[in-house]
C-alpha positions in Angstrom: 17.8 26.8 31.6 18.0 24.4 34.6 15.0 22.5 33.3 16.6 22.3 29.9 19.7 20.9 31.6 17.7 18.2 33.3 16.2 17.1 30.0 19.7 16.9 28.4 21.0 14.8 31.3 17.9 12.7 32.4 16.8 10.1 29.9 13.4 9.8 31.6 12.7 13.5 31.3 13.8 13.4 27.6 11.6 10.5 27.0 8.6 12.3 28.5 9.3 15.4 26.4 9.5 13.7 23.0 6.6 11.4 23.7 4.3 14.3 24.7 5.4 16.4 21.7 4.9 13.6 19.2 1.3 13.2 20.5 0.4 16.9 20.8 1.5 17.9 17.3 -1.0 15.3 15.9 -4.0 15.9 18.1 -5.9 17.6 15.3 -5.9 14.2 13.4 -8.3 12.8 16.0 -11.2 14.5 14.1 -10.1 13.1 10.7 -12.3 10.6 8.9 -11.3 8.0 6.4 -9.5 9.1 3.2 -8.1 7.6 0.0 -6.8 4.1 0.5 -8.6 3.9 3.9 -11.8 3.3 1.9 -10.3 0.5 -0.2 -8.5 -1.2 2.7 -10.9 -0.6 5.6 -14.2 1.3 5.1 -15.3 -0.6 2.0 -13.6 -3.9 2.8 -16.4 -6.1 4.2 -14.0 -9.0 4.8 -12.3 -7.2 7.8 -15.5 -5.8 9.3 -16.7 -9.1 10.9 -15.0 -11.3 13.3 -16.3 -14.3 11.3 -14.7 -13.2 8.1 -11.6 -11.5 9.6 -9.4 -14.7 9.7 -10.0 -15.3 6.0 -9.1 -11.6 5.3 -5.9 -11.9 7.2 -4.8 -14.8 4.9 -5.8 -12.9 1.8 -4.1 -10.2 -0.2 -3.8 -6.8 1.5 -5.6 -5.1 -1.3 -9.1 -6.4 -1.6 -11.0 -7.1 -4.8 -9.6 -7.3 -8.3 -6.2 -5.8 -7.6 -5.3 -8.1 -4.7 -2.8 -10.4 -6.4 -1.8 -7.8 -9.0 -0.6 -5.4 -6.3 1.4 -8.2 -4.7 0.8 -7.0 -1.1 0.2 -9.1 2.0 0.2 -7.5 5.5 -1.5 -9.9 7.9 -0.7 -8.0 11.1 -2.0 -4.7 9.7 -5.1 -6.5 8.3 -5.8 -8.1 11.7 -5.4 -4.8 13.6 -7.7 -3.0 11.2 -10.4 -5.6 11.7 -10.2 -5.6 15.5 -10.3 -1.8 15.6 -13.3 -1.8 13.3 -15.1 -4.2 15.6 -14.3 -2.2 18.8 -15.2 1.2 17.3 -18.1 -0.1 15.2 -16.6 1.4 12.1 -15.9 4.8 13.5 -12.5 6.3 12.4 -11.7 7.9 15.8 -10.1 4.7 17.3 -7.9 4.3 14.2 -6.6 7.8 14.5 -6.1 7.5 18.2 -4.1 4.3 17.6 -1.9 6.1 15.0 -1.3 9.1 17.4 -0.4 6.9 20.3 1.6 4.6 18.1 3.6 7.6 16.7 4.3 8.8 20.2 5.5 5.3 21.1 7.8 5.0 18.1 9.3 8.4 18.9 10.1 7.2 22.4 11.7 4.1 20.9 13.8 6.3 18.6 15.1 8.2 21.6 15.9 5.0 23.5 17.7 3.4 20.5 19.7 6.5 19.7 20.6 7.0 23.3 22.3 3.6 23.2 24.4 4.8 20.2 25.3 8.5 20.9 25.1 11.2 23.5 21.7 11.9 25.1 21.5 15.5 23.7 22.1 14.1 20.2 19.5 11.4 20.7 17.1 14.0 22.1 17.4 16.3 19.1 17.0 13.3 16.7 13.9 12.2 18.5 12.4 15.7 18.6 13.0 16.1 14.9 11.4 12.7 14.3 8.4 13.6 16.4 7.4 16.7 14.5 8.8 16.2 11.0 6.1 17.0 8.4 7.3 14.0 6.3 5.4 11.8 8.7 2.0 13.4 8.3 0.9 10.9 5.6 1.6 8.0 8.0 0.0 9.4 11.1 -2.9 11.4 9.7 -4.0 8.7 7.2 -5.5 5.6 8.9 -3.7 3.0 6.7 -0.4 4.6 7.8 -0.8 2.4 10.9 1.0 -0.3 9.1 4.2 1.8 9.0 3.8 2.8 12.6 3.2 -0.8 13.9 6.0 -2.2 11.8 8.5 0.5 12.9 7.5 -0.1 16.6 8.3 -3.8 16.4 11.4 -3.1 14.3 12.9 -0.7 16.8 12.0 -2.9 19.7 13.9 -5.7 18.1 16.9 -3.4 17.6 16.8 -2.3 21.3 16.5 -5.9 22.5 19.6 -6.8 20.3 21.7 -3.8 21.3 21.1 -4.2 25.0 22.0 -7.9 24.9 25.4 -9.5 25.5 28.0 -9.9 22.8 27.0 -13.5 22.3 23.3 -13.9 21.4 21.3 -16.3 23.5 18.6 -18.5 22.2 15.9 -16.7 24.2 16.8 -13.3 23.0 17.3 -14.5 19.4 13.9 -16.1 19.3 12.3 -13.0 20.7 14.0 -10.9 18.1 12.8 -13.3 15.4 9.2 -13.0 16.6 9.4 -9.2 16.6 10.8 -9.4 13.1 7.9 -11.5 12.0 5.4 -9.0 13.5 7.2 -6.1 11.9 7.4 -7.8 8.5 3.8 -8.9 8.8 2.7 -5.3 9.3 4.8 -3.7 6.4 7.3 -5.2 3.9 10.0 -2.6 4.6 10.8 -4.4 7.9 12.4 -7.2 5.8 15.7 -5.2 6.1 16.1 -5.9 9.9 19.0 -8.4 9.4 21.0 -5.7 7.6 20.2 -3.2 10.5 21.3 -5.8 13.1 24.6 -6.1 11.3 24.8 -2.2 11.1 24.2 -1.8 14.8 27.0 -4.3 15.6 29.4 -2.8 13.1 28.7 0.8 14.3 29.8 -0.1 17.9 33.0 -2.0 16.9 35.7 -1.9 14.3 34.8 -5.1 12.4 37.2 -6.3 9.8 37.2 -9.2 7.5 39.3 -11.2 10.0 36.7 -10.7 12.6 33.9 -12.3 10.6 34.3 -15.9 11.8 34.3 -14.7 15.5 31.3 -12.4 14.8 29.3 -15.2 13.2 30.1 -17.5 16.1 28.7 -15.0 18.5 25.6 -13.9 16.5 24.6 -17.0 14.4 21.6 -17.7 16.6 20.0 -14.3 16.0 20.6 -14.5 12.2 19.1 -18.0 12.2 16.0 -16.8 13.9 15.7 -13.9 11.4 16.1 -16.3 8.4 13.5 -18.7 9.7 11.0 -15.8 10.3 11.6 -14.3 6.9 11.4 -17.6 5.1 8.1 -18.5 6.7 6.5 -15.1 5.8 7.9 -15.2 2.2 6.6 -18.7 1.6 3.1 -17.7 2.9 3.3 -14.5 0.8 4.1 -16.5 -2.3 1.1 -18.8 -1.7 -1.3 -15.9 -1.1 -0.3 -13.3 -3.7 1.8 -15.4 -6.0 5.0 -13.4 -5.8 7.7 -12.1 -3.5 8.3 -8.7 -5.0 5.5 -6.3 -6.2 4.6 -7.5 -9.7 3.2 -4.1 -10.8 5.7 -1.4 -11.5 5.3 2.3 -10.3 2.1 3.8 -11.6 2.9 5.3 -15.1 6.5 4.3 -14.9 6.6 0.9 -16.6 9.4 2.4 -18.8 11.8 1.9 -15.8 11.9 -1.8 -16.7 13.3 -1.0 -20.1 15.7 2.0 -19.6 18.6 2.6 -17.2 16.9 3.4 -13.9 19.8 5.5 -12.7 18.4 8.6 -14.4 15.1 8.4 -12.6 16.6 7.2 -9.3 18.9 10.2 -9.3 15.8 12.4 -9.7 14.2 10.7 -6.7 17.4 11.1 -4.6 17.2 14.9 -5.0 13.6 14.7 -3.7 14.7 12.7 -0.6 17.1 15.4 0.3 14.5 18.2 -0.3 11.8 16.4 1.7 14.1 16.0 4.7 15.7 19.4 4.7 12.8 21.6 3.4 9.5 19.7 3.8 7.3 22.5 2.6 6.1 21.1 -0.7 4.5 17.8 0.3 2.3 15.6 -1.9 0.3 12.4 -1.7 1.3 11.7 -5.3 4.7 11.4 -6.9 3.7 9.7 -10.1 5.1 10.8 -13.5 4.6 14.5 -14.2 5.4 15.1 -10.5 8.6 13.1 -10.7 9.4 12.5 -14.4 10.7 9.2 -15.7 14.0 10.3 -17.2 15.5 8.8 -20.3 18.8 10.6 -20.1 20.8 13.0 -18.0 19.5 16.5 -17.3 20.1 19.2 -14.7 17.6 17.9 -12.2 18.8 14.3 -12.0 22.4 15.4 -12.3 22.0 17.5 -9.2 20.3 14.5 -7.5 23.2 12.2 -8.4 25.8 14.8 -7.2 23.9 15.1 -3.9 23.8 11.3 -3.5 27.5 10.9 -4.2 28.4 13.8 -2.0 26.4 12.4 0.9 27.8 9.0 0.5 31.3 10.4 0.5 30.7 12.3 3.7 29.1 9.3 5.2 32.1 7.1 4.4 34.5 9.8 5.9 32.4 10.0 9.0 32.2 6.2 9.4 36.0 6.0 9.7 36.0 8.0 12.9 35.5 6.6 16.4 33.0 3.8 17.2 29.5 4.7 18.5 28.5 4.1 22.1 26.2 5.4 24.8 27.2 9.0 25.8 29.6 9.4 23.0 29.4 12.0 20.2 31.3 10.1 17.5 30.9 11.5 14.0 30.3 7.9 12.9 26.7 8.7 13.7 26.4 10.7 10.5 27.6 7.7 8.5 25.4 5.4 10.5 22.3 7.5 9.7 23.0 7.4 5.9 23.6 3.7 5.9 20.4 3.1 8.0 18.5 5.1 5.4 20.0 3.1 2.5 19.3 -0.3 4.1 15.7 0.4 5.1 14.9 2.2 1.9 16.3 -0.6 -0.3 13.0 -2.4 -0.9 11.5 0.6 -2.6 14.5 2.3 -4.2 13.8 0.6 -7.6 17.4 -0.3 -7.8 17.4 -4.1 -7.6 13.9 -4.5 -8.9 11.0 -2.3 -9.9 8.4 -1.7 -7.2 5.0 -0.1 -7.0 6.1 3.5 -6.3 8.7 6.0 -7.5 8.5 7.9 -4.2 5.9 7.9 -1.3 6.3 9.9 1.9 4.9 7.0 3.9 7.9 4.8 2.9 10.3 7.2 4.6 9.0 6.7 8.1 11.4 3.9 9.2 14.3 5.2 7.1 14.0 8.6 8.6 15.2 7.2 12.0 18.7 7.2 10.4 18.3 10.8 9.1 17.1 11.9 12.6 20.2 10.4 14.1 22.5 12.2 11.7 20.5 15.5 12.3 20.9 15.1 16.0 24.6 14.6 15.7 25.0 17.6 13.5 23.1 19.9 15.9 25.2 18.8 18.8 28.4 19.3 16.8 27.2 22.8 15.9 26.5 23.5 19.6 30.1 23.0 20.6 31.3 25.9 18.5 28.2 28.0 18.3 25.8 27.1 21.1 23.5 30.1 20.7 23.2 29.5 16.9 22.5 25.8 17.5 19.8 26.5 20.1 18.1 29.2 18.0 18.3 27.0 14.9 16.9 24.0 16.7 14.0 26.1 18.1 13.2 27.6 14.7 13.4 24.2 13.0 11.2 22.4 15.4 8.6 25.3 15.4 8.4 25.5 11.7 8.2 21.7 11.4 5.5 21.5 14.0 3.5 24.2 12.3 3.8 22.6 8.9 2.8 19.2 10.4 -0.3 20.8 12.1 -1.4 22.5 8.9 -0.8 19.5 6.7 -2.7 17.0 8.8 -6.2 18.3 7.8 -5.3 17.4 4.2 -6.2 13.8 5.2 -9.4 14.7 7.1 -11.6 13.3 4.3 -11.5 11.9 0.9 -12.6 15.2 -0.6 -10.0 17.2 1.3 -7.2 14.9 0.2 -8.3 14.7 -3.4 -8.9 18.4 -3.7 -5.5 19.1 -2.3 -3.9 16.7 -4.8 -5.7 18.3 -7.8 -4.9 21.8 -6.5 -1.2 21.1 -5.9 -0.5 19.0 -9.0 -3.3 19.4 -11.5 -0.9 18.3 -14.3 -0.1 14.9 -12.7 -1.6 11.7 -14.1 -3.2 10.7 -10.8 -4.8 14.1 -10.4 -6.4 13.8 -13.8 -7.5 10.3 -12.9 -9.1 11.6 -9.6 -10.7 14.4 -11.5 -12.2 12.0 -14.0 -13.7 10.0 -11.2 -15.2 13.1 -9.7 -16.7 14.3 -13.0 -18.1 10.8 -13.7 -19.8 10.8 -10.3 -21.7 14.0 -11.0 -22.7 12.8 -14.5 -20.3 14.9 -16.6 -19.3 12.0 -18.7 -17.7 13.8 -21.7 -15.5 15.9 -19.4 -14.7 12.8 -17.3 -13.6 10.9 -20.4 -11.3 13.7 -21.4 -9.6 13.6 -18.0 -9.3 9.9 -18.2 -7.7 10.1 -21.6 -5.2 12.7 -20.2 -4.5 10.5 -17.2 -3.9 7.3 -19.2 -1.6 9.2 -21.5 0.4 10.8 -18.6 0.6 7.4 -16.8 1.8 5.6 -20.0 -1.3 3.4 -20.1 -0.4 1.7 -16.9 -2.3 -1.5 -16.3 -3.9 -0.3 -13.0 -5.4 2.9 -14.4 -6.4 1.3 -17.7 -8.3 -1.5 -16.0 -9.8 0.8 -13.4 -11.1 3.3 -15.9 -12.5 0.3 -17.9 -14.4 -0.9 -14.9 -15.8 2.6 -14.3 -16.9 2.7 -17.9 -18.6 -0.7 -17.6 -20.6 0.6 -14.6 -21.7 3.5 -16.8 -22.6 1.0 -19.6 -19.8 2.3 -21.9 -18.9 -1.2 -22.9 -17.3 -0.5 -26.2 -14.8 1.9 -24.8 -14.1 -0.4 -21.9 -13.4 -3.2 -24.3 -10.8 -1.2 -26.1 -9.0 -0.3 -22.9 -9.0 -3.9 -21.7 -7.7 -5.3 -24.9 -4.8 -2.8 -24.7 -4.1 -3.7 -21.1 -4.2 -7.4 -21.8 -1.7 -7.0 -24.7 0.7 -5.1 -22.4 0.3 -7.4 -19.4 -0.8 -10.9 -20.4 0.4 -12.3 -17.1 -2.5 -10.8 -15.1 -6.0 -12.2 -15.0 -8.0 -9.0 -14.5 -8.2 -7.7 -18.1 -9.2 -11.0 -19.8 -11.7 -11.7 -16.9 -13.4 -8.3 -17.5 -13.5 -8.9 -21.2 -15.2 -12.2 -20.6 -17.8 -10.3 -18.6 -18.4 -7.8 -21.4 -18.8 -10.6 -24.0 -21.2 -12.4 -21.8 -23.2 -9.1 -21.5 -23.2 -8.9 -25.3 -24.4 -12.4 -25.6 -21.2 -13.8 -27.2 -20.8 -17.2 -25.4 -17.8 -18.6 -27.3 -15.6 -15.5 -26.7 -16.8 -15.2 -23.1 -15.9 -18.8 -22.4 -12.4 -18.5 -24.1 -11.5 -15.4 -22.1 -12.8 -16.8 -18.8 -10.6 -19.8 -19.2 -7.6 -17.5 -19.9 -8.3 -15.6 -16.8 -8.8 -18.7 -14.6 -5.6 -20.2 -15.9 -3.8 -17.2 -14.5 -5.8 -16.9 -11.2 -8.3 -19.6 -10.4 -9.7 -17.8 -7.3 -12.5 -16.1 -9.2 -16.2 -16.8 -8.3 -17.8 -15.2 -11.5 -15.8 -16.6 -14.4 -16.8 -20.2 -13.8 -20.5 -19.1 -14.0 -19.7 -17.3 -17.3 -18.2 -20.6 -18.6 -21.2 -22.6 -17.5 -23.6 -20.1 -19.1 -21.5 -20.2 -22.3 -21.7 -24.0 -22.4 -25.4 -24.3 -21.6 -26.4 -21.7 -24.1 -24.8 -23.9 -26.8 -26.5 -27.1 -25.6 -23.6 -28.6 -23.6 -25.8 -29.3 -20.6 -23.7 -31.9 -18.8 -20.5 -29.8 -19.1 -22.4 -26.8 -17.9 -23.8 -28.6 -14.9 -20.3 -29.9 -14.0 -18.8 -26.4 -14.1 -21.7 -24.9 -12.2 -21.7 -27.4 -9.4 -17.9 -27.1 -9.0 -18.3 -23.4 -8.6 -21.1 -23.8 -6.1 -18.9 -26.2 -4.1 -16.1 -23.7 -3.8 -17.9 -20.3 -3.6 -21.4 -21.1 -2.6 -24.5 -19.6 -4.2 -23.5 -16.2 -5.8 -25.9 -13.7 -7.1 -24.7 -13.5 -10.7 -27.2 -13.5 -13.5 -25.0 -16.0 -15.4 -25.5 -18.6 -12.8 -29.2 -18.1 -12.6 -29.6 -18.2 -16.3 -27.6 -21.5 -16.4 -30.0 -22.9 -13.8 -32.9 -21.8 -16.0 -31.5 -23.5 -19.0 -30.7 -26.7 -17.1 -34.2 -26.7 -15.5 -35.9 -26.2 -18.8 -33.9 -29.0 -20.3 -35.2 -31.3 -17.4 -38.7 -29.9 -18.2 -38.9 -28.2 -14.8 -40.5 -25.0 -16.0 -41.3 -23.8 -12.4 -37.6 -23.7 -11.4 -36.7 -22.2 -14.8 -39.2 -19.4 -14.3 -37.9 -18.8 -10.7 -34.3 -18.8 -12.0 -35.1 -16.2 -14.6 -36.9 -14.1 -12.0 -33.8 -14.2 -9.8 -31.6 -13.2 -12.7 -33.8 -10.2 -13.5 -33.6 -9.2 -9.8 -29.9 -8.7 -10.1 -28.6 -5.1 -10.6 -28.5 -5.1 -14.4 -27.4 -2.7 -17.1 -29.9 -1.9 -19.9 -27.9 -4.2 -22.2 -28.0 -7.1 -19.7 -31.7 -6.5 -19.2 -32.4 -6.7 -22.9 -30.2 -9.9 -23.2 -32.1 -11.6 -20.4 -35.4 -10.7 -21.9 -34.4 -12.4 -25.2 -32.9 -15.4 -23.4 -36.1 -15.8 -21.4 -38.1 -15.9 -24.6 -35.7 -18.3 -26.1 -35.9 -20.7 -23.1 -39.4 -20.3 -21.9 -41.1 -19.0 -25.0 -43.2 -15.8 -25.3 -45.7 -15.1 -22.5 -49.2 -16.4 -23.3 -51.4 -13.9 -25.2 -54.2 -14.1 -22.7 -51.7 -13.1 -19.9 -50.8 -10.0 -21.9 -54.4 -9.1 -22.7 -55.5 -9.9 -19.2 -52.9 -7.6 -17.8 -54.2 -4.9 -20.2 -57.8 -5.4 -19.0 -56.8 -5.1 -15.4 -54.9 -2.0 -16.1 -57.9 -0.5 -17.9 -60.2 -1.3 -15.0 
């Protein structure tokens, strides 16, 4: 008991306790590998795996490949850190997981330090302990790409501490430092954009601000807000240039309907899940797409309960806020209101209230917002301990033990891609994403018919969302199921004509089918939307040269080579063959066709190139054929 008393009175002892606990509960993640998005963002992303290409990757969309601009994500700090860790560890996942573990321990320490500035040390300690072991954070810590959340939250909380420990009137030095921390946090994950709102919340929580106080407040704090505005503006301008948007242009997977119906029905459903995940985090999932959380088109019991919970919590928060101000060593009930408002502010970018974003709900997005919930939980446990100290102590012990056990048992779910995907399919086999994953697995083992059935179910469940439709189409193209891929891509293009991916892939299919006019038309459509595409210019040049427009084809080809260099596409080699044959350079034409045939080709492409070779170079000499036969006979 004496040792417990020391922890409750000594900030350094409390800091050591929460830091160690946060690290210990995740030690089993050190043996995890890469899983799920880790492969797309890190393991299969060659751009970040070399120090030569890393700078270019940092100033490219976060999501590599065809969905880069469509997903509308840019996280330069996270991308830089991934690349540096890949270089140091030579691609091994152990360093990534160690970074996440140490990072989570650091964030937990920052949670304690921040809360200790706003409430009693026992309350801050309880809040930090809950934050350290809460199973809701497993997806962030156990999955490598969760590092973005951890790094962003670390910079975010450091900025909060720097602000709250400063004088009433912000100095230029402190303001610039906070602005730099804001830029780093925002550059690691978009949720940090909310720091200006949290800065105001921290000031309002420690005073009784009224409308009459606003001029005085702005006179004291204008420097810090100016620094925040400059940092945000710089990042948003760069984001616009790199991904072409500020907000995520793709809506939640399978939930495009949210853009057309009142979102309050579905948001209320999600609110109920927020409460459940914090209070009873037993049923966790890596997927909350439709059929896990339905897109509601009216009121029902589930979203009605969610709305009632939300309104009730907001009412209690408002009541609590009206009590005494927050301060170091104080146990003001305003902490409960502060925690709810912190949650609302930091969750606002992904609430689907002001605009539709890429997820309905994701456990990883709750990492920073849960700091507020941890503060409210800490206050409630301390409040309970006043009247029923034994009940509070036992409850806290049971809560931390159960949470720690659930965290420990949940972490291996992210040990590998197979482990994560198997858990997803086992937990929610009826979800659209599970059927999508199952289709991929069946396709990989050659069960094409069963895979197509799973894909059909997934596309239906996810309302023919652009991402799954185009992704399945690409899988079908790799399996040479071009006719089915064409149908999916035409549907995707009709639904989302603002994106370049579908028309670009259609152009590729039509070039494979030897339809130059249609291939050229769709390539130009795709390039008009997004001109950063190395293949489509070569499809255009091939389309032109195959119709005798040699000068136009040469101009397009040379422009593409100037921008992207020599690319190993059969279209660019065939264009070279046509141009060389036109200049009566048969040796270069033969070499170009040989290079085209050496590309990884489908059977349809191989047959097309055989026919084009005969068209350009003529049939092989008869004596060559007979000579080859004689040699074979010998």
